[in-house]
MARPASE-111673 format. One line per 10 residues: number of its first residue (from 1); their letters; for each residue x, z, y of C-alpha. Coordinates in pm, 1 decimal. Layout:
# MARPASE-111673
NUM> a> X/Z/Y ~ ... $
***
This chain:
# MARPASE-111673
1> mfwlllvllm> 3229.6/-778.4/1572.7 ~ 3041.8/-920.0/1871.1 ~ 3140.8/-1278.1/1786.9 ~ 2985.6/-1223.8/1443.4 ~ 2671.6/-1102.4/1616.4 ~ 2668.5/-1419.1/1828.4 ~ 2686.0/-1636.7/1515.7 ~ 2410.6/-1426.2/1359.5 ~ 2187.8/-1473.7/1664.5 ~ 2239.8/-1850.1/1649.2 $
11> afalsrcwpk> 2155.8/-1857.1/1277.1 ~ 1846.4/-1647.3/1339.2 ~ 1729.5/-1887.1/1610.9 ~ 1775.9/-2179.7/1372.0 ~ 1585.3/-1998.6/1095.6 ~ 1273.3/-1999.5/1314.1 ~ 1267.8/-2379.8/1283.6 ~ 1445.3/-2432.9/950.2 ~ 1368.0/-2147.3/708.5 ~ 1646.7/-2249.5/470.7 $
21> trlivlgmsw> 1903.2/-2138.8/729.0 ~ 1793.4/-1777.8/676.3 ~ 2060.5/-1768.8/401.2 ~ 2316.1/-1793.9/681.1 ~ 2145.6/-1496.1/847.8 ~ 2178.4/-1299.8/522.9 ~ 2542.9/-1400.7/478.5 ~ 2640.7/-1303.6/832.6 ~ 2456.9/-973.3/808.1 ~ 2647.5/-891.6/486.7 $
31> lialfyffwr> 2974.9/-961.2/662.5 ~ 2881.9/-742.8/961.0 ~ 2767.1/-463.3/727.3 ~ 3097.2/-472.0/537.4 ~ 3296.6/-449.8/861.6 ~ 3081.3/-154.1/962.9 ~ 3128.9/16.0/623.4 ~ 3510.1/1.2/633.0 ~ 3515.1/122.7/994.0 ~ 3264.5/398.3/918.1 $
41> itiipfhhgw> 3496.0/552.7/657.7 ~ 3765.1/599.1/921.9 ~ 3549.3/812.6/1155.6 ~ 3446.3/1088.3/913.8 ~ 3549.0/1414.8/1091.1 ~ 3823.9/1530.1/853.8 ~ 4005.4/1747.3/1109.1 ~ 3731.9/1929.3/1304.0 ~ 3645.1/2222.2/1081.3 ~ 3463.2/2262.5/752.1 $
51> wsfffgmllf> 3112.6/2256.7/895.7 ~ 3176.2/1937.0/1089.6 ~ 3330.1/1781.5/778.2 ~ 3038.8/1892.1/556.9 ~ 2765.0/1758.7/783.8 ~ 2976.0/1455.7/874.0 ~ 2999.0/1369.2/503.7 ~ 2625.5/1429.0/467.4 ~ 2561.8/1183.4/749.5 ~ 2802.8/932.5/593.7 $
61> iaemlglltf> 2626.5/954.5/256.3 ~ 2289.8/908.5/427.1 ~ 2418.7/600.6/608.1 ~ 2564.0/458.2/288.1 ~ 2226.4/503.0/119.3 ~ 2077.9/299.3/403.9 ~ 2351.6/39.7/367.0 ~ 2289.5/14.7/-7.5 ~ 1915.7/-35.8/40.6 ~ 1996.0/-293.9/311.4 $
71> fifqylfsgt> 2211.9/-491.4/65.1 ~ 1944.5/-467.3/-204.6 ~ 1676.7/-575.2/43.2 ~ 1875.9/-889.3/122.2 ~ 1945.6/-957.0/-244.9 ~ 1577.5/-934.3/-336.4 ~ 1474.6/-1154.2/-45.4 ~ 1739.1/-1417.5/-117.4 ~ 1512.8/-1589.6/-370.6 ~ 1198.9/-1797.7/-333.6 $
81> yrpkqkgldv> 876.7/-1756.1/-526.6 ~ 650.4/-2056.8/-575.7 ~ 467.0/-2036.3/-907.9 ~ 262.0/-2317.8/-1051.5 ~ -104.2/-2291.0/-970.5 ~ -314.3/-2258.8/-1283.7 ~ -689.6/-2243.7/-1317.5 ~ -923.6/-2199.9/-1610.4 ~ -898.8/-2570.4/-1692.1 ~ -571.0/-2507.4/-1878.9 $
91> feetklpcvd> -792.1/-2366.8/-2154.8 ~ -1049.6/-2558.1/-2347.1 ~ -1388.8/-2415.9/-2249.3 ~ -1451.9/-2274.2/-2596.5 ~ -1109.1/-2106.9/-2598.6 ~ -1133.9/-1908.3/-2278.1 ~ -997.6/-1561.4/-2357.1 ~ -1237.3/-1267.3/-2362.1 ~ -1173.4/-1029.7/-2071.7 ~ -1256.3/-659.4/-2056.3 $
101> vlictynepl> -1269.4/-507.3/-1708.5 ~ -1172.0/-138.9/-1710.4 ~ -1292.1/62.4/-1410.6 ~ -1100.7/391.6/-1412.9 ~ -1265.6/692.6/-1251.4 ~ -1235.0/1068.2/-1232.9 ~ -1439.1/1216.1/-946.9 ~ -1511.4/926.1/-711.5 ~ -1862.9/909.8/-560.4 ~ -2120.1/712.9/-756.7 $
111> yllemtiaas> -2208.6/480.2/-469.0 ~ -1847.2/354.1/-463.1 ~ -1848.2/305.4/-837.7 ~ -2178.1/119.6/-820.0 ~ -2023.5/-125.3/-573.7 ~ -1727.0/-188.6/-805.5 ~ -1952.4/-220.5/-1112.4 ~ -2183.1/-471.7/-941.7 ~ -1890.5/-675.5/-807.1 ~ -1727.9/-679.9/-1152.8 $
121> mnldypddrl> -2050.6/-809.2/-1306.6 ~ -2058.2/-1083.5/-1042.9 ~ -1717.4/-1221.2/-1142.9 ~ -1718.5/-1597.2/-1184.4 ~ -1649.8/-1602.5/-1558.4 ~ -1866.9/-1682.4/-1863.4 ~ -2093.3/-1385.0/-1941.4 ~ -2026.7/-1406.4/-2315.1 ~ -1653.8/-1361.5/-2254.2 ~ -1671.5/-1079.3/-2001.0 $
131> nvyvcddghr> -1730.7/-709.6/-2063.2 ~ -1724.1/-428.7/-1806.6 ~ -1620.0/-77.4/-1910.9 ~ -1638.0/233.7/-1694.4 ~ -1370.6/476.1/-1815.3 ~ -1486.8/816.2/-1694.6 ~ -1254.9/1116.2/-1706.5 ~ -1511.2/1314.8/-1508.9 ~ -1762.4/1336.1/-1797.9 ~ -2060.9/1272.4/-1570.0 $
141> kqlqdlctry> -2408.9/1223.3/-1711.1 ~ -2519.8/1057.1/-1385.4 ~ -2247.1/797.2/-1418.6 ~ -2345.3/732.6/-1780.5 ~ -2703.7/674.1/-1666.1 ~ -2579.5/436.8/-1395.2 ~ -2386.3/235.6/-1654.4 ~ -2697.9/217.5/-1872.8 ~ -2897.6/80.9/-1577.6 ~ -2641.7/-194.4/-1523.8 $
151> gvhyltredn> -2586.8/-269.2/-1890.2 ~ -2214.4/-197.2/-1883.1 ~ -2014.2/8.5/-2130.0 ~ -1950.6/376.4/-2059.3 ~ -1640.2/540.9/-2210.7 ~ -1531.3/902.5/-2193.0 ~ -1318.8/1135.4/-2405.6 ~ -1304.1/1500.2/-2498.3 ~ -1004.8/1589.9/-2282.5 ~ -813.8/1445.3/-1987.5 $
161> qgakagninh> -470.9/1450.5/-2149.6 ~ -237.2/1194.1/-1997.2 ~ -456.4/1155.3/-1686.4 ~ -518.2/790.6/-1597.3 ~ -271.2/662.0/-1857.7 ~ -451.1/858.5/-2128.0 ~ -784.7/731.5/-1999.8 ~ -671.5/368.5/-2031.1 ~ -510.8/430.3/-2371.1 ~ -840.7/569.5/-2496.0 $
171> altkihgelf> -1019.4/259.4/-2367.3 ~ -767.8/32.9/-2543.0 ~ -883.1/172.9/-2876.2 ~ -1244.1/75.3/-2796.5 ~ -1214.8/-270.3/-2642.2 ~ -1155.7/-599.1/-2823.3 ~ -1083.8/-864.6/-2560.2 ~ -758.1/-1058.2/-2554.1 ~ -712.2/-962.8/-2189.5 ~ -808.3/-657.5/-1990.6 $
181> avldadmipk> -820.0/-598.0/-1617.4 ~ -755.2/-258.6/-1458.4 ~ -946.2/-160.6/-1144.3 ~ -955.7/167.5/-956.9 ~ -1300.3/301.7/-875.6 ~ -1294.9/177.2/-515.1 ~ -1138.1/-162.9/-581.9 ~ -1391.7/-441.6/-533.5 ~ -1298.8/-777.8/-690.1 ~ -1386.2/-1108.2/-531.3 $
191> qsflkrtvgy> -1580.2/-1344.0/-756.5 ~ -1270.7/-1563.4/-799.2 ~ -1045.4/-1281.5/-929.0 ~ -1044.8/-1397.0/-1291.9 ~ -1051.9/-1767.4/-1207.3 ~ -729.0/-1722.8/-1013.0 ~ -546.4/-1511.6/-1274.0 ~ -662.3/-1585.7/-1630.5 ~ -503.9/-1933.8/-1638.0 ~ -152.5/-1789.0/-1641.8 $
201> fhdehmafvq> -216.0/-1638.1/-1983.3 ~ -208.7/-1987.4/-2128.6 ~ 162.1/-1902.0/-2146.2 ~ 188.8/-1697.5/-2466.1 ~ 472.1/-1487.4/-2320.0 ~ 274.2/-1370.7/-2015.1 ~ 212.7/-994.5/-2026.0 ~ 45.8/-925.2/-1692.2 ~ -55.7/-1083.1/-1363.7 ~ -61.8/-859.1/-1058.8 $
211> tpqvyynqdv> -249.2/-916.9/-733.2 ~ -180.0/-712.8/-417.8 ~ -367.5/-403.6/-311.4 ~ -529.5/-488.6/19.3 ~ -778.2/-283.6/217.1 ~ -1094.5/-363.2/409.1 ~ -1093.2/-39.8/608.3 ~ -844.1/99.3/858.7 ~ -557.7/312.0/734.8 ~ -452.2/639.3/899.7 $
221> yqyhlqkhmp> -234.2/472.8/1159.6 ~ -471.4/188.7/1243.1 ~ -762.5/430.4/1281.6 ~ -597.3/709.1/1476.9 ~ -353.0/512.9/1690.7 ~ -598.4/234.2/1775.0 ~ -327.5/-26.6/1729.3 ~ -381.9/-379.1/1604.2 ~ -113.3/-357.2/1341.2 ~ -61.2/-429.6/969.2 $
231> neqdffmrdi> -167.3/-180.9/706.1 ~ 114.2/55.1/617.0 ~ 116.9/-86.4/261.4 ~ 118.5/-456.7/354.6 ~ 497.2/-475.8/369.2 ~ 532.0/-367.2/8.0 ~ 224.6/-541.4/-132.6 ~ 274.6/-877.5/39.7 ~ 651.4/-906.3/101.4 ~ 850.1/-682.6/-130.8 $
241> qmaraskgav> 628.8/-765.0/-428.0 ~ 687.9/-1136.5/-371.0 ~ 1063.7/-1074.2/-344.5 ~ 1047.5/-878.0/-670.3 ~ 845.7/-1157.0/-830.9 ~ 1126.2/-1401.3/-754.3 ~ 1348.4/-1178.7/-971.6 ~ 1091.9/-1132.3/-1251.0 ~ 1037.5/-767.8/-1153.6 ~ 679.1/-750.7/-1025.9 $
251> lhvgtnalfr> 569.4/-387.8/-1002.4 ~ 234.0/-303.2/-1156.6 ~ 58.8/-95.7/-890.0 ~ -204.2/69.2/-1109.5 ~ -495.3/-157.4/-1025.3 ~ -584.4/-519.8/-948.8 ~ -397.4/-652.6/-1252.1 ~ -478.1/-843.5/-1569.6 ~ -297.6/-765.5/-1897.9 ~ -260.6/-913.1/-2244.3 $
261> rsmvmeiggy> -391.7/-630.5/-2460.9 ~ -174.9/-703.1/-2767.7 ~ 146.6/-668.4/-2566.4 ~ 42.9/-339.0/-2411.2 ~ -46.3/-210.1/-2757.9 ~ 293.8/-328.6/-2881.9 ~ 476.5/-93.4/-2642.6 ~ 251.8/194.6/-2750.1 ~ 3.6/171.4/-2466.7 ~ 48.0/319.1/-2123.5 $
271> ptcsitedma> 334.0/574.8/-2108.1 ~ 217.3/927.7/-2029.0 ~ 557.4/1061.7/-1922.3 ~ 483.4/995.2/-1556.7 ~ 194.1/1033.3/-1315.0 ~ 270.7/677.2/-1201.8 ~ 197.7/515.7/-1535.5 ~ 162.7/180.0/-1361.1 ~ 532.0/141.0/-1279.9 ~ 628.2/249.1/-1633.0 $
281> vgmllqakgy> 402.5/9.3/-1824.3 ~ 511.2/-291.8/-1620.0 ~ 878.9/-207.1/-1663.1 ~ 845.4/-160.9/-2040.0 ~ 669.9/-495.7/-2077.7 ~ 942.9/-668.9/-1877.6 ~ 1210.4/-493.1/-2084.2 ~ 1049.8/-652.0/-2391.9 ~ 1117.2/-989.8/-2236.8 ~ 754.8/-1062.9/-2155.7 $
291> gsmlineelv> 652.5/-1241.9/-1839.7 ~ 492.0/-1098.5/-1528.1 ~ 358.2/-1269.6/-1219.9 ~ 231.9/-1197.2/-873.7 ~ -53.3/-1397.4/-726.2 ~ -13.2/-1309.9/-359.6 ~ -377.1/-1369.0/-267.7 ~ -643.2/-1130.1/-144.1 ~ -856.1/-1112.4/-458.0 ~ -940.5/-741.0/-479.4 $
301> fglsattlpe> -1013.7/-511.1/-184.7 ~ -1000.4/-133.3/-174.9 ~ -1016.1/165.6/56.1 ~ -703.4/295.2/224.7 ~ -658.5/667.2/293.7 ~ -801.6/736.9/640.7 ~ -689.6/1098.0/684.0 ~ -341.0/1244.1/694.2 ~ -405.3/1500.2/414.9 ~ -517.0/1226.7/175.2 $
311> likqrdrwcr> -222.7/1006.2/270.0 ~ 24.1/1289.6/207.6 ~ -141.7/1371.9/-125.2 ~ -123.1/1007.9/-233.8 ~ 241.1/958.6/-134.9 ~ 343.8/1286.1/-299.3 ~ 196.4/1161.0/-626.3 ~ 368.6/824.1/-598.2 ~ 702.5/981.0/-511.5 ~ 703.5/1231.1/-794.9 $
321> gnlqvlrhln> 578.8/969.2/-1040.4 ~ 860.4/728.2/-957.0 ~ 1118.5/1001.1/-1004.7 ~ 960.5/1090.8/-1338.3 ~ 999.2/729.9/-1450.5 ~ 1363.9/741.2/-1343.6 ~ 1418.1/1056.8/-1549.8 ~ 1240.1/940.2/-1866.3 ~ 1287.0/561.2/-1856.2 ~ 1596.3/506.9/-1643.7 $
331> plfskglsfa> 1591.1/135.3/-1556.2 ~ 1971.1/121.8/-1526.4 ~ 2001.0/195.6/-1898.4 ~ 1684.9/21.7/-2011.6 ~ 1772.4/-241.9/-2270.2 ~ 1606.5/-575.4/-2211.1 ~ 1587.1/-562.0/-1832.9 ~ 1793.0/-823.4/-1651.3 ~ 2040.3/-726.5/-1380.0 ~ 1796.0/-839.6/-1110.0 $
341> qkiayvdgvl> 1511.3/-639.2/-1265.4 ~ 1726.9/-325.8/-1283.0 ~ 1824.5/-364.6/-918.1 ~ 1458.5/-405.2/-818.2 ~ 1350.6/-89.0/-1000.3 ~ 1644.7/112.8/-870.7 ~ 1552.0/1.5/-520.2 ~ 1197.4/128.2/-579.6 ~ 1337.7/473.4/-659.2 ~ 1593.3/473.2/-375.8 $
351> ywfcnlqkli> 1311.4/414.0/-130.3 ~ 1185.4/767.6/-184.9 ~ 1532.1/920.3/-132.6 ~ 1539.4/754.1/208.9 ~ 1310.6/1037.6/319.2 ~ 1599.2/1281.3/274.2 ~ 1811.1/1035.9/471.4 ~ 1555.6/1046.9/751.3 ~ 1569.9/1426.2/766.6 ~ 1947.8/1414.1/797.0 $
361> filcpllffl> 1918.4/1163.5/1082.0 ~ 1672.9/1397.9/1256.5 ~ 1895.3/1704.4/1224.6 ~ 2235.2/1553.7/1313.9 ~ 2197.9/1522.0/1694.2 ~ 2044.5/1870.7/1702.7 ~ 2348.8/2011.1/1521.5 ~ 2571.0/1862.5/1792.1 ~ 2364.6/2004.0/2078.6 ~ 2315.6/2348.9/1927.0 $
371> fdlmlldtsl> 2645.9/2410.9/1746.3 ~ 2888.1/2151.7/1889.5 ~ 2947.1/2003.1/1542.6 ~ 3137.6/1674.1/1564.2 ~ 2984.7/1444.1/1301.8 ~ 3152.6/1118.8/1415.1 ~ 3520.3/1116.9/1513.0 ~ 3506.8/815.6/1744.9 ~ 3476.1/702.9/2105.9 ~ 3167.4/556.1/2269.8 $
381> dqllhyyvpy> 3336.0/215.0/2304.6 ~ 3419.3/200.8/1934.0 ~ 3070.3/313.6/1833.6 ~ 2904.7/45.2/2045.2 ~ 3151.1/-218.0/1921.0 ~ 3062.4/-161.3/1553.7 ~ 2717.8/-4.8/1549.8 ~ 2534.4/-243.6/1784.7 ~ 2611.4/-555.0/1571.2 ~ 2523.3/-362.5/1253.3 $
391> asaqllvnrc> 2189.0/-236.7/1389.5 ~ 2114.8/-581.3/1534.9 ~ 2183.3/-741.3/1197.1 ~ 1933.0/-509.1/1031.5 ~ 1675.8/-583.6/1299.1 ~ 1717.6/-961.2/1273.2 ~ 1709.8/-964.3/893.3 ~ 1393.4/-757.3/901.1 ~ 1231.9/-995.6/1149.9 ~ 1348.5/-1295.1/951.5 $
401> msaqtrnmrw> 1205.2/-1169.5/622.1 ~ 897.2/-967.1/712.2 ~ 804.8/-1015.1/1075.8 ~ 432.5/-1022.0/1002.1 ~ 404.1/-704.3/796.3 ~ 668.8/-460.2/919.0 ~ 906.4/-406.1/1205.7 ~ 1172.5/-140.6/1246.3 ~ 977.0/50.2/1510.2 ~ 672.4/101.1/1291.4 $
411> ghyyemvmap> 892.8/162.8/988.7 ~ 1053.0/445.0/1188.0 ~ 712.6/594.5/1268.9 ~ 588.3/578.4/909.1 ~ 907.4/737.7/775.1 ~ 905.7/1009.1/1040.1 ~ 550.7/1113.4/952.0 ~ 617.4/1134.6/579.1 ~ 983.6/1242.1/560.6 ~ 934.0/1623.5/556.1 $
421> ylsysilkei> 666.1/1604.5/287.6 ~ 833.2/1348.6/64.8 ~ 1164.8/1529.8/90.3 ~ 982.2/1834.5/-44.2 ~ 829.0/1616.1/-319.1 ~ 1177.3/1501.8/-421.2 ~ 1303.5/1860.0/-441.0 ~ 998.2/1964.9/-644.3 ~ 1067.4/1692.2/-895.8 ~ 1442.4/1755.4/-911.1 $
431> fhvktkfnvt> 1384.4/2124.7/-983.9 ~ 1086.0/2057.4/-1215.4 ~ 834.7/2248.0/-1007.5 ~ 494.7/2203.5/-1170.2 ~ 216.4/2097.3/-938.0 ~ -146.7/2010.6/-984.9 ~ -234.8/1642.2/-1030.4 ~ -440.7/1526.3/-733.2 ~ -657.2/1218.2/-702.4 ~ -682.5/1060.9/-357.4 $
441> skevrqeryv> -1034.0/1113.0/-227.2 ~ -1217.6/798.2/-119.8 ~ -1506.9/988.9/33.2 ~ -1405.7/1158.7/354.5 ~ -1652.1/1238.1/633.2 ~ -1561.2/1422.3/948.7 ~ -1825.5/1516.2/1206.3 ~ -1592.8/1605.0/1494.4 ~ -1237.1/1587.0/1621.1 ~ -1001.5/1823.2/1437.2 $
451> fqymlilphl> -634.6/1887.8/1507.1 ~ -472.2/1940.1/1166.2 ~ -185.1/2146.3/1301.5 ~ -99.8/2303.0/964.2 ~ -6.1/1958.8/831.6 ~ 241.0/1884.5/1106.5 ~ 406.8/2223.7/1146.6 ~ 741.5/2066.5/1043.0 ~ 704.6/1802.2/1314.9 ~ 595.0/2055.8/1575.2 $
461> flfiltlmaw> 893.4/2273.7/1487.2 ~ 1133.5/1977.6/1516.4 ~ 968.3/1869.4/1841.3 ~ 1013.4/2212.2/2000.3 ~ 1365.7/2243.6/1858.1 ~ 1460.1/1907.3/2011.5 ~ 1339.2/2012.4/2356.3 ~ 1528.6/2341.5/2325.1 ~ 1841.7/2155.4/2214.9 ~ 1821.8/1930.5/2519.0 $
471> giavwrwqqg> 1799.4/2232.3/2748.0 ~ 2098.3/2397.6/2580.5 ~ 2296.1/2071.2/2594.3 ~ 2239.1/2035.6/2969.7 ~ 2362.8/2391.9/3025.8 ~ 2668.2/2342.7/2803.3 ~ 2751.8/2010.9/2975.5 ~ 2734.5/2183.0/3315.0 ~ 2972.9/2444.4/3179.4 ~ 3212.5/2167.8/3077.8 $
481> qllfsacmin> 3173.1/2235.7/2705.4 ~ 3036.0/1890.2/2612.5 ~ 3148.6/1538.0/2697.8 ~ 2894.8/1332.6/2892.4 ~ 2934.4/1026.0/2664.7 ~ 2875.6/1235.8/2350.6 ~ 2571.7/1396.4/2514.8 ~ 2420.7/1057.7/2598.7 ~ 2467.8/922.3/2245.2 ~ 2297.8/1223.1/2090.6 $
491> ffwsaynltg> 2029.8/1232.1/2359.8 ~ 1917.6/874.7/2288.3 ~ 1940.6/942.5/1913.6 ~ 1721.4/1252.2/1936.1 ~ 1483.3/1080.6/2182.7 ~ 1434.5/803.7/1925.0 ~ 1348.1/1072.5/1669.1 ~ 1115.5/1240.4/1916.0 ~ 898.3/927.0/1943.0 ~ 833.1/947.4/1569.7 $
501> mliairaawq> 741.5/1315.3/1596.5 ~ 486.9/1231.0/1866.8 ~ 327.8/967.9/1642.1 ~ 303.0/1225.0/1361.7 ~ 135.1/1474.0/1596.7 ~ -106.8/1208.0/1714.5 ~ -191.0/1103.5/1356.9 ~ -284.5/1465.5/1285.0 ~ -552.4/1453.4/1557.6 ~ -833.0/1361.0/1317.6 $
511> kpilrkterl> -1105.7/1145.4/1468.9 ~ -1464.6/1168.9/1340.0 ~ -1553.1/964.5/1031.5 ~ -1929.7/930.1/1027.6 ~ -1998.3/640.4/790.2 ~ -1992.9/674.9/414.5 ~ -1922.9/305.5/366.8 ~ -1759.4/31.8/569.9 ~ -1981.6/-224.0/740.7 ~ -1864.0/-585.1/743.0 $
521> sfsdapvikl> -1977.5/-824.3/1014.6 ~ -2121.5/-1171.9/964.8 ~ -1973.6/-1458.4/1163.9 ~ -2282.8/-1665.6/1084.5 ~ -2565.9/-1411.2/1062.8 ~ -2824.7/-1500.4/794.2 ~ -3187.8/-1519.1/903.3 ~ -3419.9/-1281.1/717.3 ~ -3779.1/-1165.4/740.2 ~ -3847.1/-794.0/780.8 $
531> isrngsvegk> -4182.2/-701.9/626.9 ~ -4384.1/-385.3/698.4 ~ -4741.0/-269.6/640.0 ~ -4873.1/-436.2/956.6 ~ -4695.2/-769.7/936.7 ~ -4349.4/-924.4/949.5 ~ -4085.3/-1022.9/1200.0 ~ -3780.4/-1246.6/1179.2 ~ -3431.1/-1114.1/1235.3 ~ -3064.3/-1169.8/1165.7 $
541> itdlsgqgcg> -2835.9/-947.3/959.3 ~ -2540.2/-866.8/1183.0 ~ -2342.5/-648.0/941.3 ~ -2363.3/-533.8/582.0 ~ -2241.9/-244.0/366.9 ~ -2318.2/-126.1/16.7 ~ -2565.4/121.3/162.9 ~ -2746.4/-77.5/431.4 ~ -2721.0/-331.3/710.3 ~ -2770.9/-393.9/1079.3 $
551> irlmqkkpfd> -3054.7/-622.4/1188.1 ~ -3111.6/-788.1/1523.5 ~ -3480.3/-874.6/1569.9 ~ -3550.1/-1228.5/1688.8 ~ -3914.4/-1174.4/1788.0 ~ -4073.9/-931.6/2030.5 ~ -4409.2/-823.9/1892.5 ~ -4570.3/-502.4/1765.5 ~ -4401.4/-395.9/1444.2 ~ -4422.0/-73.0/1245.7 $
561> ingilfikwq> -4072.3/44.4/1153.4 ~ -4187.5/361.4/974.1 ~ -4194.0/404.9/598.8 ~ -4061.3/157.9/342.9 ~ -3983.1/-192.4/473.0 ~ -3870.5/-500.4/283.6 ~ -3595.0/-742.4/380.8 ~ -3687.8/-1089.4/257.4 ~ -3346.5/-1246.8/213.7 ~ -3335.5/-1570.4/18.9 $
571> eqalpckvvr> -3512.6/-1500.0/-311.0 ~ -3483.3/-1119.9/-286.7 ~ -3710.0/-857.5/-125.5 ~ -3486.5/-555.3/-61.3 ~ -3661.9/-220.5/7.8 ~ -3514.0/-27.5/298.7 ~ -3572.6/239.7/563.2 ~ -3488.9/233.8/933.1 ~ -3242.0/511.9/1020.7 ~ -3168.9/414.8/1383.4 $
581> hrhdmlavcf> -3312.1/169.3/1631.0 ~ -3236.0/68.0/1985.8 ~ -3405.9/-216.2/2169.9 ~ -3393.2/-514.4/1930.1 ~ -3128.9/-362.3/1698.0 ~ -3212.9/-176.3/1377.3 ~ -2984.1/11.7/1139.2 ~ -3140.5/27.1/794.6 ~ -3038.3/181.3/464.3 ~ -3137.3/29.7/133.6 $
591> felnpiqfrf> -3387.4/224.5/-72.6 ~ -3366.6/240.2/-453.2 ~ -3236.5/-110.5/-517.8 ~ -3248.9/-222.4/-878.8 ~ -2932.2/-369.3/-1038.6 ~ -3034.7/-730.4/-969.2 ~ -3098.6/-652.9/-603.9 ~ -2775.6/-458.0/-563.1 ~ -2573.0/-731.3/-730.8 ~ -2727.4/-971.2/-478.4 $
601> vmhhfcdlls> -2616.0/-745.0/-192.7 ~ -2266.0/-714.0/-337.8 ~ -2242.9/-1091.3/-379.1 ~ -2277.0/-1128.7/-2.7 ~ -2065.2/-820.0/68.3 ~ -1778.4/-964.7/-135.4 ~ -1803.7/-1291.3/54.3 ~ -1742.3/-1094.6/375.2 ~ -1447.8/-892.7/245.4 ~ -1131.4/-933.0/446.4 $
611> tyydvgkkqe> -845.4/-712.1/557.4 ~ -872.1/-520.6/883.1 ~ -548.5/-689.8/993.6 ~ -467.7/-1037.6/863.8 ~ -93.1/-1061.1/804.3 ~ -123.8/-1435.3/752.3 ~ 46.1/-1431.2/412.7 ~ -49.4/-1714.9/179.5 ~ 74.1/-1770.0/-172.4 ~ 286.2/-2084.0/-177.3 $
621> yakesikrs> 261.7/-2282.8/-498.0 ~ 491.4/-2537.2/-655.7 ~ 402.9/-2895.9/-570.9 ~ 353.2/-2988.4/-936.2 ~ 67.6/-2737.9/-954.7 ~ -197.8/-2777.2/-1218.0 ~ -536.4/-2855.5/-1075.1 ~ -752.7/-2545.9/-1078.9 ~ -1111.5/-2530.9/-1196.8 $
***
């Protein structure tokens, strides 16, 4: 096995210079994995009692699930994805399709919706072929008034049947455009969103074009761990989605996508059998033989969950929704899907079952320490001989395919945090336990540090149990009841698990969240004039949000900062109030901006939008690309 590992290491080194050689990396890793599989069968503890056999088989099944997902991962990543680049110039100007932008909302704060509405109205697309609709399942008069102010369409319905899917289906009966875009309430589109996506609908068989969900704020891990690291969702949105796209199996993620309305109507609208209607509608369109594409560019930016409770709530909904799709629209038996598409959708469901796998991996070394259950009937030498090459192959393949967005260490931490909760979500769905539908809150403010111990009771319990197991193992080893080599294997295994538990405990230590909206910094601060009752002073805007901005004064002279001030910025005079000041720095909030003024602010805000961590992913296009407009 070690000579195979040596060849794999050489192929990996070559792949850093010649990417095409990564196929050798994949081939060698398959061979190593197969050797490991056939050896692994031979060390199931058949002759060490029923409990050892039962948990040994459980561990074997968990490992085989991991092996299956490893094979699927390599299969999906074996392809390349370089679409042709198409702009609006593929259409004659008079034949540009009409586009309806649907902003779906339930209970999100109005200031977030106003940002999305203004950004949608700023899209670089002919006004006579663009309509914005706010689809409100919260039945709010204030939101209706806001839509009237901006001159956009307001849609609501008598009930909330079907949740978001029902909301969109209701909108589909009211709109008339050839294409429609779906945006969540907090998803802010860049001006180029339609210019970069509409051109692909020149192909009459194109059903939808998906762009990744990316975030301009810090996620739970980035915020609480203070690590310069990718967003937890980047691996799926930027890497796995591109791998799926190479197989024609792009997953619709519920927002940031453009659809051909007639094709969605043909399949009966959005399915309401699942709380993840996004996955279902994309799969049904692909099963009809219609095309789907990913444009792996940062064209729409949203807000990531910044607290552990909201993250758990969100992942619970996604997990249960995917299992519902499996139950009602099983991709394995879905007519029309290709083999590659079926594999991609099955992989999406298997991902959630890996949380049960993680729990088994946590419990196994503890079972050895506490109850002397033999789960692997092998020697240390044999284990190292087969397992080290297998684990190394997984590590190298991961680095070869997704080094910028995910590594095995952070994957371990993410899975450890979520495994207890998502395992419970799986069991709820298997046994049809009814639970309330929850929308992830995008407005979370926290005035002080809070330790959310109730959320991590499972991790605290496992942490304490691990320490107790170590103490018991030391005593039993001293009594001659345990082999030293077996103790060391299980010690390092449980210590690896313990690191993930510590990350979960740290993520539950909620830091204060004081700002309602994210402030984005200027690299080239624009010069403005700040006007008050007793004169004016020049300054530079250092950062900007949808609610206000930071200003650094450029002149030292008497200036009244009380009352209503005006920021003279280009052709606009924006009313504002000073909320904090220190030396030459002012923090101001905007005051009763009209729609024209707010659209002006959002124009500049959208120009500043970028991800907190740049993974460096760029969409590669085919050389024979069509010149864009």
